[in-house]
C-alpha positions, 0 to 999 in steps of 0.5 A: 436685102437683109439689111433692108429687112433689118432696117424695116423690121427696127422701123416697124418695131419703133412705130408700134412702140410709138403707137402704144405710148401715144394710146396711153397717153390718150387713155390717161388723158380720158381718164384724167377728163372723167376724174376732172368731170367727177371731182366737178360734179362733186364740187358742184353737190358739195356747193349745192349742200353747203347752200342748203345748210347755209340757207338751213342754218340762216332759217334756224337763226331767223326762228331763233330770233323769233322765239327769242322775241317771242321769249321776250314778249311773254316775259313782259306779259306774264310781268305785266300779269303778275304785276297786275295779280298783286294788284288785284289780290291786295285789293281783294285782301282789302275787301277782305278784311272789310268783309271780315270786320263787317261780319264781325259787326253784324254778328255782333248785331245778331248775337244782340238781336238773339238776345231781345229775341229770347227774351221777347220769345219768353214773353210771347211764349207767356203770351200764348200760353195765357191765350190758349188758356182763355181759348180753351176756356172760351171754347168750352163755354161756346161748346156748352152754349151751343149744345145748350142752344142748338139742337142737334140736325137730324135728317131722316134716313128712309130715302137714301138717295137724299141722304148720299147728297148731304154727307159731310167730312168726306176726307175724316181719318176712319182708317180703324173703322175701315179695318173692322168693315175689312175684318168682318169675317176675321175671328179676331175682330169678330164682335168688334162691330155688332148690331144695335138692337133695332138693326138687328130685329130691322134683319131679323123682320126682313129676313122672315118677310122675305123668306115666308117661312114660320118664326119659332117662338119661345114662350111659357106654357101655364105650368112655366115651361118653355114651349116653342110655338111656330107662328108665321111671319108678318106680311109686306104690309106689317114690315113696312108699317114697322120699319119704313119710318126708319129704314130706305125700303127699296133698298132692303132686298136682302135674306142675309146680312153679309151674304147671298142664297141659301148654300152658305158661303164657304169663300167670302171676303171684304173686297173694298170700303168707301167712306161716305161721310158723316151724318146723324151722329154716325160714319157711313160706309159702302163696301163690296163683299165677294164669295161663293158656296165653293172653297176659292170661289169669290163669283158673287158680289154683294154691296152694303151701305152701313151707317157706324155709331160709337156707344161707351167706346164700342162700335155698333152697325145702326143701318144697313140697306144695300145700295144695288137693290131697287124695290118698290 
C-alpha cells in the first residue's frame, strides 16, 4: 500500500510537471505569435511609408524636372528678349543720333532766322516809330479839324427821363470821382467837390421857395453902411420861370443839399454810388445817402443825381436833382 502510494505521488508529480511545461510552451507560442503579428504590422507600416516616400520622391523629381524645364524656357525667353532689346536699343540710338543731328541743323537755321528777324525787327520798330509820329500828327490834325468843323452836341437838361436814356461811355473809369462823392462828409475831402455858381444859386432859390421863409439880404444905405433887410422869397411861378430851362423841376423837391428834414442830421454817410455815363461834357452819377437825427441813426434814405464837370483841374457839381421825387 505504501509502495502504491509512493508510486501514485511520483506519478502525480510527473503529471503536474508535464502539465506546467505544456502551459509554458503554449504561452511562449502565444508570445511568439504576438511578436510575429506586431512585426508583420510594423513591416506593413514600414512598407507603406517607404511607398509614400518613394511617391513623394518621384513627385519631387517630376517637379524638379518641370522647374528645370521652366527655368530653361525662361532663360531662352530672356535671351530672346535681351537680343530684341539690344536690337531696339541700337535702333533708338541711331534714331536719337539722327534727331540730334537734325536738331543741330534746326538750331543753326533758327539762329540764322533770329538774326534775320532781329534785323527785320529793327526795321519794323523804325517804321512803327515813323508811323506813330505820323499817326499822332494825323490825330492832332483830325482833332483840330473836328473841333473847328463839328460843333459839340448839347442836350437840354430839363428832362431827366430823356437824359438817362442817352448817357454814353458807361464803362469809363471814374474811381477818383466816386471817391470824392463817397467822401462828401469827410473833412479831408470837403471842398474838393463844390457847386458851380449856377447850381449854387439854383439850390438857394429852391430851398427858399420850398421853405417860404423871408430871405435875409444885405444892402448899403445912403451912408454907405451895410444894412440887412428881409424880403419875401420868389414864388413858384418866378422860380419855374427862372430855372425850368436848366433843370428838371419835377425832380426838384428838396430843401437841403445832402440831407432831409429840419433836425440837422447827426449821422450821415454816402451808402452807394452808381456811374450813369457821360453827357454834355460831364460825368453823371446817382448816389444814395443814409442818415438821421440821432447818433448812429441811419433810418432815413435820400437819393441824388448829379452832373460833375471839370474846370481848371478842379471838379464841380453843375446839376443836381432828386430822382425819387415826382412833382408837377
